[in-house]
C-alpha positions as CSV (number, residue, x, y, z in Angstrom):
1,X,-90.5,-224.1,95.8
2,X,-92.4,-222.5,98.7
3,X,-94.5,-220.5,96.3
4,X,-95.4,-223.6,94.4
5,X,-96.4,-225.4,97.6
6,X,-98.5,-222.4,98.7
7,X,-100.3,-222.3,95.4
8,X,-101.1,-225.9,95.6
9,X,-102.2,-225.6,99.2
10,X,-105.0,-223.3,98.0
11,X,-106.5,-226.0,95.8
12,X,-109.1,-228.1,97.5
13,X,-109.2,-231.9,97.1
14,X,-112.1,-233.7,95.5
15,X,-113.8,-233.9,98.9
16,X,-113.3,-230.2,99.6
17,X,-110.6,-230.7,102.2
18,X,-107.4,-228.5,102.1
19,X,-104.6,-230.5,103.8
20,X,-101.9,-228.2,102.3
21,X,-103.5,-225.1,103.8
22,X,-103.7,-226.8,107.2
23,X,-100.1,-227.9,107.0
24,X,-98.8,-224.4,106.5
25,X,-101.1,-223.1,109.2
26,X,-99.7,-225.6,111.7
27,X,-96.1,-224.7,110.7
28,X,-97.0,-221.0,111.5
29,X,-98.3,-222.1,115.0
30,X,-95.1,-224.2,115.5
31,X,-93.0,-221.1,114.8
32,X,-94.9,-219.2,117.4
33,X,-94.4,-222.0,119.9
34,X,-90.6,-221.7,119.4
35,X,-90.9,-218.0,119.9
36,X,-92.8,-218.4,123.2
37,X,-90.2,-220.8,124.4
38,X,-87.5,-218.2,123.7
39,X,-89.5,-215.5,125.6
40,X,-90.1,-218.0,128.4
41,X,-86.4,-218.5,128.7
42,X,-85.7,-214.8,128.9
43,X,-88.5,-214.5,131.5
44,X,-86.9,-217.2,133.6
45,X,-83.3,-215.9,133.3
46,X,-84.3,-212.4,134.2
47,X,-86.4,-213.7,137.2
48,X,-89.5,-212.0,135.8
49,X,-91.9,-214.9,136.2
50,X,-93.3,-213.9,139.5
51,X,-93.8,-210.2,138.7
52,X,-97.5,-210.8,137.8
53,X,-99.2,-212.4,140.8
54,X,-102.7,-212.9,139.4
55,X,-104.1,-214.8,136.5
56,X,-106.5,-212.6,134.5
57,X,-107.1,-214.3,131.1
58,X,-109.1,-211.3,129.8
59,X,-108.2,-208.2,131.7
60,X,-104.6,-209.2,131.8
61,X,-104.2,-208.6,128.1
62,X,-103.4,-205.0,128.8
63,X,-100.5,-203.9,131.0
64,X,-101.2,-201.2,133.7
65,X,-102.1,-198.0,132.0
66,X,-101.8,-195.5,134.8
67,X,-99.3,-194.7,137.6
68,X,-101.9,-195.9,140.2
69,X,-102.3,-199.2,138.4
70,X,-98.5,-199.7,138.3
71,X,-98.2,-198.9,142.0
72,X,-101.0,-201.5,142.7
73,X,-99.2,-204.2,140.7
74,X,-95.9,-203.3,142.3
75,X,-97.5,-203.6,145.8
76,X,-98.7,-207.1,144.9
77,X,-95.2,-208.1,143.9
78,X,-93.6,-206.6,147.0
79,X,-95.8,-209.0,149.0
80,X,-94.2,-212.1,147.4
81,X,-91.6,-214.2,149.1
82,X,-89.2,-213.5,146.2
83,X,-89.3,-209.8,146.8
84,X,-89.3,-210.0,150.6
85,X,-86.4,-212.5,150.8
86,X,-84.3,-211.5,147.9
87,X,-84.7,-207.8,147.2
88,X,-82.3,-206.8,150.0
89,X,-82.0,-203.5,151.7
90,X,-81.9,-201.5,148.5
91,X,-85.2,-202.9,147.3
92,X,-86.4,-202.3,143.8
93,X,-87.5,-199.2,141.9
94,X,-90.7,-199.0,139.9
95,X,-88.6,-198.8,136.7
96,X,-86.9,-202.1,137.7
97,X,-90.2,-203.7,138.3
98,X,-91.6,-202.5,134.9
99,X,-88.6,-204.2,133.2
100,X,-89.3,-207.6,134.7
101,X,-93.1,-207.1,134.4
102,X,-92.7,-206.7,130.6
103,X,-91.3,-210.1,130.0
104,X,-93.9,-212.0,132.0
105,X,-96.7,-209.9,130.4
106,X,-95.3,-210.5,126.9
107,X,-94.9,-214.2,127.6
108,X,-98.6,-214.4,128.6
109,X,-99.7,-212.3,125.7
110,X,-97.9,-214.6,123.3
111,X,-99.7,-217.5,124.9
112,X,-103.0,-215.8,124.2
113,X,-102.0,-215.0,120.6
114,X,-101.0,-218.6,120.0
115,X,-104.4,-219.7,121.3
116,X,-106.2,-217.4,118.9
117,X,-104.0,-218.3,116.0
118,X,-104.8,-221.9,116.6
119,X,-108.4,-221.8,117.6
120,X,-109.9,-219.3,115.1
121,X,-108.5,-220.9,111.9
122,X,-109.4,-224.4,113.3
123,X,-113.0,-223.3,113.7
124,X,-113.0,-221.7,110.2
125,X,-111.5,-224.8,108.6
126,X,-114.0,-227.0,110.5
127,X,-117.0,-225.1,109.4
128,X,-115.7,-224.9,105.8
129,X,-115.1,-228.7,105.7
130,X,-111.4,-228.3,105.0
131,X,-110.2,-230.9,107.6
132,X,-109.5,-234.4,106.1
133,X,-111.1,-237.4,107.7
134,X,-109.4,-238.6,110.8
135,X,-107.6,-235.3,111.7
136,X,-110.3,-233.6,113.7
137,X,-109.5,-235.5,117.0
138,X,-105.8,-234.8,116.6
139,X,-106.3,-231.1,116.1
140,X,-108.7,-231.0,119.0
141,X,-106.0,-232.7,121.1
142,X,-103.5,-230.1,120.1
143,X,-105.9,-227.4,121.1
144,X,-106.5,-229.0,124.5
145,X,-102.7,-229.2,125.0
146,X,-102.5,-225.5,124.4
147,X,-105.2,-224.9,127.0
148,X,-103.4,-227.2,129.5
149,X,-100.2,-225.2,128.9
150,X,-101.9,-222.1,130.1
151,X,-103.2,-223.9,133.3
152,X,-99.7,-225.4,133.9
153,X,-98.1,-222.0,133.5
154,X,-100.3,-220.5,136.2
155,X,-99.8,-223.5,138.5
156,X,-96.0,-223.0,138.0
157,X,-96.3,-219.3,138.9
158,X,-98.6,-219.9,141.9
159,X,-96.0,-222.4,143.3
160,X,-93.6,-219.5,143.8
161,X,-96.1,-217.1,145.5
162,X,-96.6,-218.8,148.8
163,X,-94.6,-219.9,151.8
164,X,-90.8,-219.3,151.6
165,X,-90.4,-220.1,147.9
166,X,-88.3,-217.5,146.1
167,X,-88.6,-219.3,142.7
168,X,-91.2,-221.4,141.0
169,X,-91.2,-225.1,141.6
170,X,-88.7,-226.8,139.3
171,X,-91.2,-229.6,138.9
172,X,-93.9,-227.3,137.6
173,X,-91.3,-225.6,135.4
174,X,-90.5,-229.0,133.8
175,X,-94.2,-229.8,133.3
176,X,-94.8,-226.4,131.7
177,X,-91.8,-226.7,129.3
178,X,-92.4,-230.3,128.4
179,X,-96.0,-229.6,127.5
180,X,-94.9,-226.8,125.2
181,X,-92.3,-229.0,123.5
182,X,-94.7,-232.0,123.2
183,X,-97.2,-229.7,121.6
184,X,-94.5,-228.5,119.2
185,X,-93.6,-232.0,118.3
186,X,-97.3,-232.8,117.6
187,X,-97.7,-229.7,115.5
188,X,-94.7,-230.7,113.3
189,X,-95.8,-234.3,113.0
190,X,-99.3,-233.4,112.0
191,X,-98.2,-230.7,109.6
192,X,-96.0,-233.3,107.8
193,X,-98.8,-235.8,107.7
194,X,-101.0,-233.2,106.1
195,X,-98.2,-232.2,103.7
196,X,-97.9,-235.8,102.6
197,X,-101.6,-236.0,102.1
198,X,-101.5,-232.8,100.0
199,X,-98.9,-234.3,97.7
200,X,-100.4,-237.8,97.5
201,X,-104.1,-238.1,98.2
202,X,-103.6,-241.8,99.2
203,X,-100.9,-241.1,101.8
204,X,-101.4,-242.6,105.2
205,X,-100.3,-241.0,108.5
206,X,-96.7,-241.9,109.4
207,X,-96.0,-244.7,111.9
208,X,-94.2,-244.1,115.2
209,X,-91.2,-246.4,114.8
210,X,-89.2,-248.0,117.7
211,X,-86.2,-245.8,117.0
212,X,-88.4,-242.7,117.3
213,X,-89.7,-243.9,120.7
214,X,-86.1,-244.5,121.9
215,X,-84.9,-241.1,120.7
216,X,-88.0,-239.3,122.0
217,X,-87.7,-241.0,125.4
218,X,-84.0,-240.1,125.8
219,X,-84.6,-236.5,124.6
220,X,-87.5,-236.2,127.1
221,X,-85.3,-237.2,130.0
222,X,-82.6,-234.7,128.9
223,X,-85.2,-231.9,128.7
224,X,-86.6,-232.7,132.1
225,X,-83.1,-232.6,133.6
226,X,-82.5,-229.3,131.8
227,X,-85.7,-227.8,133.2
228,X,-84.7,-228.9,136.7
229,X,-81.2,-227.4,136.3
230,X,-82.9,-224.2,135.2
231,X,-85.4,-224.2,138.0
232,X,-82.8,-224.7,140.7
233,X,-80.3,-222.4,139.1
234,X,-78.0,-225.4,138.9
235,X,-76.3,-224.0,135.8
236,X,-74.3,-221.8,138.2
237,X,-73.0,-224.9,140.1
238,X,-69.9,-224.8,137.9
239,X,-68.4,-222.6,135.2
240,X,-65.7,-225.0,134.1
241,X,-65.9,-227.9,131.7
242,X,-65.3,-230.8,131.6
243,X,-64.5,-230.8,135.3
244,X,-66.7,-229.4,138.1
245,X,-64.7,-227.7,140.9
246,X,-61.6,-229.5,139.8
247,X,-63.4,-232.8,140.0
248,X,-65.1,-235.0,137.5
249,X,-67.8,-236.1,139.9
250,X,-68.8,-233.2,142.2
251,X,-69.7,-233.4,145.8
252,X,-73.4,-234.0,146.2
253,X,-75.7,-233.9,149.2
254,X,-76.8,-237.5,149.6
255,X,-78.0,-237.2,153.2
256,X,-81.6,-237.5,152.2
257,X,-81.1,-240.3,149.7
258,X,-80.2,-240.6,146.0
259,X,-83.7,-239.9,144.8
260,X,-83.9,-236.6,146.6
261,X,-80.4,-235.7,145.4
262,X,-81.1,-236.4,141.7
263,X,-84.2,-234.2,141.9
264,X,-83.0,-231.4,144.2
265,X,-79.2,-231.2,144.5
266,X,-77.9,-228.7,142.0
267,X,-74.4,-230.2,141.8
268,X,-75.6,-233.7,141.0
269,X,-78.3,-232.4,138.6
270,X,-75.8,-230.3,136.7
271,X,-73.4,-233.2,136.5
272,X,-76.1,-235.7,135.2
273,X,-77.5,-233.2,132.7
274,X,-74.1,-232.3,131.2
275,X,-73.0,-236.0,130.7
276,X,-76.4,-237.5,129.8
277,X,-76.3,-235.0,127.0
278,X,-73.8,-237.3,125.2
279,X,-76.3,-240.2,125.4
280,X,-78.9,-237.9,123.8
281,X,-76.4,-236.7,121.3
282,X,-75.5,-240.2,120.2
283,X,-79.1,-241.4,119.9
284,X,-80.2,-238.3,118.0
285,X,-77.3,-238.5,115.5
286,X,-78.1,-242.2,115.0
287,X,-81.7,-241.3,114.2
288,X,-80.6,-238.4,112.0
289,X,-78.3,-240.6,110.0
290,X,-81.2,-243.1,109.5
291,X,-83.5,-240.2,108.5
292,X,-81.0,-239.1,105.9
293,X,-81.8,-242.2,103.9
294,X,-85.5,-241.3,103.8
295,X,-85.8,-237.5,103.9
296,X,-82.5,-235.7,103.8
297,X,-83.4,-232.3,105.2
298,X,-84.9,-233.6,108.4
299,X,-81.9,-235.8,109.1
300,X,-79.4,-233.0,108.3
301,X,-81.2,-230.6,110.5
302,X,-81.3,-233.0,113.4
303,X,-77.6,-233.8,113.2
304,X,-76.6,-230.1,112.9
305,X,-78.9,-229.0,115.8
306,X,-77.6,-231.9,118.0
307,X,-74.0,-230.7,117.5
308,X,-75.0,-227.0,118.0
309,X,-76.9,-227.9,121.2
310,X,-73.9,-229.7,122.8
311,X,-71.6,-226.7,121.9
312,X,-74.1,-224.2,123.3
313,X,-74.5,-226.2,126.5
314,X,-70.7,-226.0,127.0
315,X,-70.6,-222.3,126.2
316,X,-73.5,-221.7,128.6
317,X,-71.5,-223.3,131.4
318,X,-68.2,-221.6,130.8
319,X,-69.8,-218.1,130.4
320,X,-71.5,-218.5,133.8
321,X,-74.9,-218.8,132.2
322,X,-74.8,-215.7,130.0
323,X,-78.4,-214.8,129.4
324,X,-78.3,-214.7,125.6
325,X,-76.2,-217.9,125.3
326,X,-78.6,-219.7,127.7
327,X,-81.6,-218.4,125.7
328,X,-80.0,-219.7,122.5
329,X,-79.4,-223.1,124.2
330,X,-83.2,-223.2,125.1
331,X,-84.3,-222.2,121.6
332,X,-82.0,-224.7,120.0
333,X,-83.5,-227.3,122.3
334,X,-87.0,-226.5,121.0
335,X,-85.7,-226.6,117.4
336,X,-84.1,-230.0,118.2
337,X,-87.5,-231.3,119.3
338,X,-89.0,-230.1,116.0
339,X,-86.2,-231.8,114.0
340,X,-86.5,-235.0,116.1
341,X,-90.3,-235.0,115.3
342,X,-89.6,-234.4,111.6
343,X,-86.9,-237.1,111.5
344,X,-89.1,-239.6,113.3
345,X,-91.9,-238.8,110.8
346,X,-89.5,-239.4,107.9
347,X,-88.7,-242.9,109.3
348,X,-92.4,-243.7,109.6
349,X,-93.6,-242.3,106.3
350,X,-96.1,-244.4,104.3
351,X,-96.4,-242.3,101.2
C-alpha cells in the first residue's frame, strides 16, 4: 500500500503540483519532531539543558574538539547557578560534564537538522512549482513556527543561567514544548490535506469542527500542566497512586493565593495534572469514537494512545519518575497530539 502511494506521489497533477510528494515529506518532518521531543525529554530528565551556556547557531554545530575547548565549556557551566548551588562539595568531573553536554548538543543538532529538512525541500518544491494553490502561506507558517521554536528554546535555557535559578523557567519550558507540539499537529493536518488532494484533485482542506476545538483545548491544558510538573520536578511530589501522601487532596501552599499555587506549588500541580488527565482521556476517547466512523485508523490510534498515556502516567508516578518511563510518557504525549490532529482532520474531511 505504501509503495503504491509513493509511486503515485511521484506523479505530477495537470498543473504540475505534487501534493502526494509534499504529504510524505511533511510526514518525515513530523517523525523528526517526535524524535526531538523524545531527546528533549531525556535532556530535561538528565538535567542536561543548562550544560551549553551560549547560543551559537553556526559554530555550535560541532562539539568541542580539543581538551582545551572542553575545559572552556566546562568553565562556563561551572559559573552557572545550577552548578554552584547544586553540584555540592564533590563537584562534577569532566567526564560527567561531557555526558550531560551530549544530550543538549544532540537536542540542538536535531533542531538544526529539522530546520534543514523542512526549509531545503520547501525551497526546491517552491521553485519547481510543486506546491498546490493555497498551501504556500501554510507551509511558510510552519517554517516560521520552527524558527520560533529555536528562539523559545534559547529563551528557556537563558532563564536558568542568571540569578539563583537552578532550573529553566517552567513557563518557558511549557512554551517551548507547546510550540513543538502545535507544529507537529500542523504538520500532520497539512500532510493529510495534501494526501486527500493527491487522491482526489477536487478535495478541499478539512474543516476544524467544534469537537476538535474542545479536544484540542482540553489537551492543550493537560500538556501545559504536564510541562509545569516537569519544570518544577513536581512528578517527585508523590510516588503513590491514587493517593498522594495518604491523602486524596495533598497539602498545598496557598499562602500566596490560589493562582500562585496552581502555577508554582508542586503538590497542587501534580494533583491537578493527574486528575485532569481523566477529563482529557474522556474527551479524546469521545473524539476517537467519532473519528472511527469517518476514518478508522486515526480513531483507533487516538483511543489506544489515550489509554496508553494514562497507564504510562501512573507508572511514571509509582516508579518515582523512572527516566525511560517518563520519556515514554512524553513521547506518547507527542503521538497523542498527532493522533488528535489526524482524528480532528477525519471529522472535518470534505473529500
